[in-house]
C-alpha positions as CSV (number, residue, x, y, z in Angstrom):
1,M,218.6,115.2,212.4
2,Q,216.3,114.6,209.5
3,I,215.8,117.1,206.9
4,K,213.0,117.2,204.4
5,T,212.2,119.5,201.5
6,I,208.5,119.9,200.6
7,Q,207.6,122.5,197.9
8,E,204.4,122.5,196.7
9,G,201.9,124.9,194.8
10,P,198.4,124.8,193.1
11,G,197.9,121.4,191.9
12,W,201.8,119.7,192.7
13,R,203.9,119.0,195.3
14,W,207.5,117.5,195.3
15,G,209.7,116.5,198.3
16,F,213.0,115.2,199.1
17,D,214.2,113.1,202.1
18,P,217.7,112.5,202.0
19,N,217.7,110.1,205.0
20,A,215.2,107.9,203.4
21,E,217.1,104.8,202.2
22,T,215.0,103.4,199.4
23,F,212.4,106.0,198.1
24,P,214.1,109.9,199.2
25,F,211.8,111.4,196.3
26,L,208.2,112.1,196.3
27,L,206.2,113.7,193.2
28,G,202.6,114.3,193.2
29,S,199.2,116.5,193.4
30,E,196.2,117.1,196.0
31,D,195.2,113.7,195.1
32,W,198.3,111.3,194.6
33,A,202.0,111.1,195.0
34,L,204.3,108.9,193.9
35,E,207.5,108.0,195.9
36,L,210.5,107.3,193.9
37,T,214.2,106.2,194.4
38,R,217.2,107.9,193.4
39,A,217.8,106.0,189.8
40,E,214.3,106.6,189.1
41,F,214.2,110.5,189.8
42,A,217.5,110.6,187.8
43,D,215.5,108.9,185.1
44,F,212.6,111.4,185.5
45,H,214.5,114.5,185.6
46,R,216.5,113.3,182.7
47,L,213.4,112.4,180.5
48,S,211.5,115.7,181.6
49,R,214.3,117.9,180.3
50,E,214.3,115.8,177.1
51,L,210.7,116.4,176.8
52,A,210.9,120.1,177.5
53,E,213.6,120.4,175.0
54,T,211.5,119.1,172.3
55,V,208.6,120.7,173.0
56,T,210.2,123.9,173.0
57,R,211.8,123.4,169.9
58,S,211.0,125.5,167.1
59,P,209.6,123.4,164.2
60,R,211.4,122.7,160.9
61,S,210.3,124.8,157.8
């Protein structure tokens, strides 16, 4: 049984295939896509959270 998760919206898409051995994650747009390993996706997730925290942090006075 193959379970794939694909979510998309205007200008973006992401997916996950738990049965894929090498590249279970997909990130992309309507024109391009990247397939990522579990370790690469973990790094991407961590870095995107850090970036979001940085840009939403109030500027120091």
